C-alpha positions as CSV (number, residue, x, y, z in Angstrom):
1,M,-4.9,23.2,47.3
2,H,-2.2,20.5,47.1
3,D,1.4,21.2,46.4
4,F,2.7,19.0,43.6
5,K,6.3,18.6,42.8
6,M,7.7,17.6,39.5
7,D,9.4,14.2,39.2
8,R,12.9,15.2,38.3
9,T,14.1,11.6,37.7
10,A,12.3,11.6,34.3
11,V,14.0,14.8,33.1
12,S,17.4,15.1,31.6
13,K,19.4,18.2,30.6
14,S,20.5,18.6,27.0
15,S,21.3,21.3,24.6
16,F,18.8,22.5,21.9
17,E,21.0,20.8,19.3
18,E,20.9,17.5,21.1
19,A,17.2,17.7,21.8
20,D,16.5,18.5,18.1
21,D,18.7,15.7,16.8
22,H,15.9,13.2,15.8
23,V,17.9,11.7,12.9
24,T,20.5,10.0,15.0
25,F,17.9,8.7,17.4
26,Y,15.8,7.0,14.7
27,K,18.7,6.1,12.4
28,N,19.6,2.9,14.3
29,K,16.0,1.8,14.8
30,T,14.3,-0.8,12.7
31,S,11.3,0.1,10.4
32,L,8.9,-1.5,12.8
33,E,10.3,0.4,15.8
34,R,10.0,3.7,13.9
35,L,6.4,2.8,13.0
36,N,5.7,2.1,16.7
37,Y,7.1,5.4,17.7
38,A,5.0,7.2,15.1
39,C,1.8,5.4,16.3
40,D,2.6,6.4,19.9
41,I,3.1,10.0,18.9
42,I,-0.2,10.0,16.9
43,N,-2.1,8.3,19.7
44,S,-0.8,10.9,22.2
45,I,-1.8,13.8,19.9
46,F,-5.3,12.5,19.5
47,N,-5.6,11.2,23.0
48,S,-6.5,7.7,21.8
49,S,-5.1,4.2,22.1
50,P,-4.5,1.4,19.6
51,E,-7.4,-0.6,21.0
52,Q,-9.9,2.1,20.2
53,K,-11.9,1.8,17.0
54,V,-11.8,4.6,14.4
55,D,-14.7,7.0,14.5
56,R,-16.2,6.7,11.1
57,T,-19.0,9.1,11.7
58,V,-16.9,12.1,10.7
59,I,-18.3,13.6,7.5
60,L,-16.0,15.1,4.9
61,S,-16.8,18.7,4.2
62,R,-15.2,21.1,1.8
63,K,-15.1,24.9,1.7
64,H,-16.6,25.2,-1.7
65,A,-18.6,22.0,-1.9
66,E,-21.5,23.7,-3.9
67,F,-19.1,24.3,-6.8
68,I,-18.0,20.7,-7.1
69,Q,-19.9,18.7,-9.8
70,P,-21.1,15.2,-8.6
């Protein structure tokens, strides 16, 4: 088994208040920059990239679909 070390150059120390202060970070950004940050976050959550096509094979299902009138 290999011993891996964390790259400490990419980490910075901050207090919980500083780390939780998203408002001042995004306040001075343009709308396009904020949208790009949101897309990056969404892509990282779903492990996708902007170049990937949307999977449209997902079918919508509801909990009580049999009670809904067509």
